[in-house]
C-alpha positions as CSV (number, residue, x, y, z in Angstrom):
1,M,119.7,109.7,93.9
2,L,117.5,107.6,91.3
3,M,120.8,106.4,89.7
4,E,122.6,105.3,92.9
5,Y,119.5,103.4,94.4
6,C,118.6,101.7,91.4
7,G,121.3,98.5,91.9
8,L,119.8,98.2,95.5
9,F,116.4,97.3,93.8
10,G,117.9,95.2,91.0
11,M,117.4,97.6,88.3
12,D,120.1,98.8,85.9
13,K,121.0,102.5,85.5
14,S,120.4,101.8,81.8
15,D,117.0,100.7,82.3
16,V,116.3,103.9,84.3
17,R,117.8,105.8,81.7
18,F,115.6,104.2,79.0
19,L,112.5,105.0,81.5
20,L,113.4,108.6,81.8
21,D,114.2,109.0,77.8
22,I,110.6,107.6,77.1
23,G,108.9,110.0,79.7
24,Y,108.8,108.6,82.7
25,Q,109.2,110.9,85.9
26,A,111.6,110.2,88.6
27,E,109.0,109.9,91.0
28,E,107.3,107.3,89.0
29,I,110.6,105.3,88.4
30,E,110.8,105.4,92.1
31,E,107.5,103.7,92.7
32,M,108.3,101.1,90.2
33,F,111.4,99.9,92.6
34,M,108.7,99.2,95.3
35,D,106.2,97.7,92.9
36,T,107.8,95.4,90.3
37,K,104.2,95.1,88.6
38,L,104.6,98.6,87.6
39,L,108.0,98.1,86.2
40,E,107.0,95.0,84.4
41,E,104.0,97.2,82.8
42,A,106.1,100.2,82.0
43,F,108.7,97.9,79.9
44,H,105.6,96.2,78.2
45,E,104.3,99.2,77.3
46,A,107.5,100.8,75.9
47,K,108.2,97.8,73.8
48,K,104.7,97.9,72.3
49,H,105.2,101.5,71.1
50,S,108.5,100.9,70.1
51,K,107.6,98.5,67.6
52,C,104.8,100.9,66.0
């Protein structure tokens, strides 16, 4: 379901896969659909860790 709905919230399937790959749970990503600030924070943290 997550992949089917992501486009409705302006999110690419590749972004959803990325978040799942780095350890986010589907429920957390669903929350990010409703709260874009959470989404921004998640990508910021992921970028910070990928530079290490």
